[in-house]
N, C-alpha and C positions, 0 to 999 in steps of 0.2 A: 481927329477921327470923329469925335462927338459932334463937332461943328459941321463937318461934312455930312454926317448922318442926319442932322437937324435940317440942313439945307435941302438934302435930297427928299426928306419926308414932307417938306412943304411944297414939293412940286406936284403937278397933276398926276393922276393915277398911271397913265401910260408912261410917263417919264420915269417914275420910280420903279415901276414894274420892269420896264425895259432895262434900266440900270441894274436892277437886282439880278435879272436873268443873265445879263452880260458878265457881271462880276462872278456869278455862279459858274458860268462857262469858263471864264479865265482861271478860276480856282481849280476846276477839273483839269484843264490843260496843264497848269503848273504841277498838279499832282502826278499826272502821267509823265511829265518831263522828269520829275523826281524818281519815279519808278524806273524809268529808262536809265537814269544816271546811276541808280543803285544796282541795276541789273536784276531787279526782282519784278515779278508780275503782281498786279493788284490782287488783294485777297478775294475780291468778289468774283474773280475769274474761276476759282475753284468752288466757291460757295456764295450763292446769291444773297444769303442771309446777312452777309457782311455789309451789304448796302443799307440794311436797316439797323443793324447793331451798332455800327460806327457812329452815326448821328445820335442815336439814343445814348450811347456811352458819353459823348461830349455834353449832351444836355444834362445827364445825371451828374457828371463831374462839375458842371457849372452850378447846378443847384446845390450840391454839397459845399462848394466854395462859398456860396452865398449863405450858408448856414441852414439850408432847407433839408428836411427828411433825415435828421441826425440818426434816428433809430435804424433806418434802412442802411445808411452809410456804415454804422457800427456793425450791423449784421453782415454786410458784404465784406468788411474788413476782417471779421472773425473767420469767415469762410475762405477768403482768398489771401489774407495777410495784408497788412498795411504797407503801402508803397509811398516813398517820398520822392 
């Protein structure tokens, strides 16, 4: 995966931008297929804020996994409870 990312990053701007947009679209398509399979509608259908909260949650979790913002992580875990 890293080798593919390195190869893609070395390409001209139009190539990696187009590839990124294509992968993004494929990801959305797979997500909608998953929602259809589960029989549930996407959360953003009821609340548009979900489009912003979801990616922010993923970025925050990645940062916590890398050891960043430990004080914030501790505060969140105190309020919401720790989940494994």
